[in-house]
MIVEXGU-454422 format. One record per residue (C-alpha): z, y, x. Coordinates in steps of 0.05 Angstrom, whole numbers. Last residue first. Layout:
BEGIN
<rec><z>Z</z><y>Y</y><x>X</x></rec>
...
end
This chain:
BEGIN
<rec><z>13</z><y>2955</y><x>1027</x></rec>
<rec><z>-19</z><y>2909</y><x>1079</x></rec>
<rec><z>-61</z><y>2964</y><x>1109</x></rec>
<rec><z>-116</z><y>2945</y><x>1157</x></rec>
<rec><z>-173</z><y>2981</y><x>1121</x></rec>
<rec><z>-129</z><y>3040</y><x>1104</x></rec>
<rec><z>-174</z><y>3093</y><x>1135</x></rec>
<rec><z>-236</z><y>3075</y><x>1096</x></rec>
<rec><z>-282</z><y>3014</y><x>1094</x></rec>
<rec><z>-346</z><y>3037</y><x>1126</x></rec>
<rec><z>-371</z><y>2978</y><x>1169</x></rec>
<rec><z>-433</z><y>2996</y><x>1210</x></rec>
<rec><z>-402</z><y>2965</y><x>1273</x></rec>
<rec><z>-391</z><y>3034</y><x>1303</x></rec>
<rec><z>-356</z><y>3051</y><x>1237</x></rec>
<rec><z>-305</z><y>2995</y><x>1245</x></rec>
<rec><z>-277</z><y>3011</y><x>1314</x></rec>
<rec><z>-287</z><y>3084</y><x>1297</x></rec>
<rec><z>-235</z><y>3083</y><x>1242</x></rec>
<rec><z>-263</z><y>3097</y><x>1172</x></rec>
<rec><z>-244</z><y>3164</y><x>1143</x></rec>
<rec><z>-308</z><y>3206</y><x>1144</x></rec>
<rec><z>-356</z><y>3149</y><x>1130</x></rec>
<rec><z>-312</z><y>3126</y><x>1073</x></rec>
<rec><z>-312</z><y>3196</y><x>1043</x></rec>
<rec><z>-388</z><y>3200</y><x>1050</x></rec>
<rec><z>-396</z><y>3132</y><x>1016</x></rec>
<rec><z>-351</z><y>3157</y><x>960</x></rec>
<rec><z>-394</z><y>3218</y><x>951</x></rec>
<rec><z>-458</z><y>3177</y><x>952</x></rec>
<rec><z>-434</z><y>3126</y><x>900</x></rec>
<rec><z>-469</z><y>3060</y><x>916</x></rec>
<rec><z>-403</z><y>3027</y><x>929</x></rec>
<rec><z>-401</z><y>2956</y><x>955</x></rec>
<rec><z>-325</z><y>2959</y><x>946</x></rec>
<rec><z>-321</z><y>2986</y><x>1016</x></rec>
<rec><z>-388</z><y>3004</y><x>1046</x></rec>
<rec><z>-433</z><y>2963</y><x>1091</x></rec>
<rec><z>-485</z><y>3000</y><x>1131</x></rec>
<rec><z>-544</z><y>2959</y><x>1158</x></rec>
<rec><z>-556</z><y>2914</y><x>1218</x></rec>
<rec><z>-482</z><y>2899</y><x>1222</x></rec>
<rec><z>-451</z><y>2899</y><x>1292</x></rec>
<rec><z>-410</z><y>2839</y><x>1314</x></rec>
<rec><z>-470</z><y>2804</y><x>1345</x></rec>
<rec><z>-473</z><y>2862</y><x>1393</x></rec>
<rec><z>-415</z><y>2832</y><x>1433</x></rec>
<rec><z>-358</z><y>2881</y><x>1447</x></rec>
<rec><z>-305</z><y>2841</y><x>1409</x></rec>
<rec><z>-314</z><y>2783</y><x>1459</x></rec>
<rec><z>-285</z><y>2823</y><x>1516</x></rec>
<rec><z>-215</z><y>2821</y><x>1487</x></rec>
<rec><z>-183</z><y>2890</y><x>1486</x></rec>
<rec><z>-120</z><y>2888</y><x>1528</x></rec>
<rec><z>-61</z><y>2908</y><x>1485</x></rec>
<rec><z>-36</z><y>2979</y><x>1473</x></rec>
<rec><z>-16</z><y>2966</y><x>1401</x></rec>
<rec><z>-66</z><y>3014</y><x>1368</x></rec>
<rec><z>-121</z><y>2996</y><x>1417</x></rec>
<rec><z>-112</z><y>2921</y><x>1409</x></rec>
<rec><z>-106</z><y>2928</y><x>1333</x></rec>
<rec><z>-170</z><y>2968</y><x>1329</x></rec>
<rec><z>-212</z><y>2920</y><x>1371</x></rec>
<rec><z>-182</z><y>2860</y><x>1336</x></rec>
<rec><z>-200</z><y>2889</y><x>1268</x></rec>
<rec><z>-270</z><y>2909</y><x>1289</x></rec>
<rec><z>-283</z><y>2839</y><x>1315</x></rec>
<rec><z>-257</z><y>2806</y><x>1251</x></rec>
<rec><z>-296</z><y>2855</y><x>1207</x></rec>
<rec><z>-360</z><y>2835</y><x>1242</x></rec>
<rec><z>-350</z><y>2763</y><x>1217</x></rec>
<rec><z>-332</z><y>2788</y><x>1147</x></rec>
<rec><z>-396</z><y>2831</y><x>1146</x></rec>
<rec><z>-440</z><y>2773</y><x>1170</x></rec>
<rec><z>-416</z><y>2726</y><x>1115</x></rec>
<rec><z>-370</z><y>2671</y><x>1141</x></rec>
<rec><z>-394</z><y>2599</y><x>1139</x></rec>
<rec><z>-378</z><y>2582</y><x>1211</x></rec>
<rec><z>-378</z><y>2647</y><x>1252</x></rec>
<rec><z>-334</z><y>2619</y><x>1307</x></rec>
<rec><z>-274</z><y>2664</y><x>1322</x></rec>
<rec><z>-266</z><y>2691</y><x>1392</x></rec>
<rec><z>-198</z><y>2675</y><x>1423</x></rec>
<rec><z>-155</z><y>2732</y><x>1448</x></rec>
<rec><z>-128</z><y>2759</y><x>1382</x></rec>
<rec><z>-67</z><y>2718</y><x>1363</x></rec>
<rec><z>-46</z><y>2703</y><x>1434</x></rec>
<rec><z>-45</z><y>2777</y><x>1450</x></rec>
<rec><z>2</z><y>2789</y><x>1391</x></rec>
<rec><z>52</z><y>2734</y><x>1409</x></rec>
<rec><z>115</z><y>2774</y><x>1426</x></rec>
<rec><z>102</z><y>2827</y><x>1372</x></rec>
<rec><z>109</z><y>2778</y><x>1315</x></rec>
<rec><z>111</z><y>2817</y><x>1250</x></rec>
<rec><z>47</z><y>2857</y><x>1252</x></rec>
<rec><z>4</z><y>2801</y><x>1280</x></rec>
<rec><z>32</z><y>2748</y><x>1233</x></rec>
<rec><z>22</z><y>2793</y><x>1173</x></rec>
<rec><z>-49</z><y>2811</y><x>1196</x></rec>
<rec><z>-67</z><y>2737</y><x>1204</x></rec>
<rec><z>-40</z><y>2721</y><x>1135</x></rec>
<rec><z>-80</z><y>2778</y><x>1106</x></rec>
<rec><z>-144</z><y>2752</y><x>1138</x></rec>
<rec><z>-131</z><y>2681</y><x>1112</x></rec>
<rec><z>-116</z><y>2707</y><x>1042</x></rec>
<rec><z>-177</z><y>2752</y><x>1042</x></rec>
<rec><z>-223</z><y>2698</y><x>1068</x></rec>
<rec><z>-206</z><y>2644</y><x>1019</x></rec>
<rec><z>-155</z><y>2587</y><x>1021</x></rec>
<rec><z>-193</z><y>2526</y><x>1045</x></rec>
<rec><z>-260</z><y>2551</y><x>1071</x></rec>
<rec><z>-224</z><y>2614</y><x>1096</x></rec>
<rec><z>-182</z><y>2570</y><x>1142</x></rec>
<rec><z>-243</z><y>2552</y><x>1182</x></rec>
<rec><z>-266</z><y>2625</y><x>1190</x></rec>
<rec><z>-195</z><y>2653</y><x>1199</x></rec>
<rec><z>-170</z><y>2608</y><x>1255</x></rec>
<rec><z>-201</z><y>2650</y><x>1311</x></rec>
<rec><z>-161</z><y>2710</y><x>1286</x></rec>
<rec><z>-99</z><y>2669</y><x>1299</x></rec>
<rec><z>-55</z><y>2647</y><x>1241</x></rec>
<rec><z>14</z><y>2625</y><x>1266</x></rec>
<rec><z>46</z><y>2557</y><x>1258</x></rec>
<rec><z>13</z><y>2529</y><x>1320</x></rec>
<rec><z>49</z><y>2581</y><x>1363</x></rec>
<rec><z>116</z><y>2545</y><x>1358</x></rec>
<rec><z>157</z><y>2597</y><x>1395</x></rec>
<rec><z>201</z><y>2573</y><x>1452</x></rec>
<rec><z>273</z><y>2599</y><x>1454</x></rec>
end
């Protein structure tokens, strides 16, 4: 049975879709599709997203996410995620925290695919719970 791939949210769809439904909803939809449709996972991550109107940290988050998912699910890592444009020039902390202890905790628990991009979001950054 052929899968209608047009009905799934690819990482490259997130910037444009974010303009309509918001970044967090588009990102969550992508994660749901990735986690629940093993047979099309490579298709969902291969194409580089265009920056469009995304803030830099959200744009970098997409590359970090694809890098981590590809490693976790033993998929080829798309070359586009390695581009330096996906590295923040300054540290970004979850919840925009200024609390030093919380920043330290985020630094200690954030997956390397995020921390090397200066994104410190904690261990559950890709959780849908």
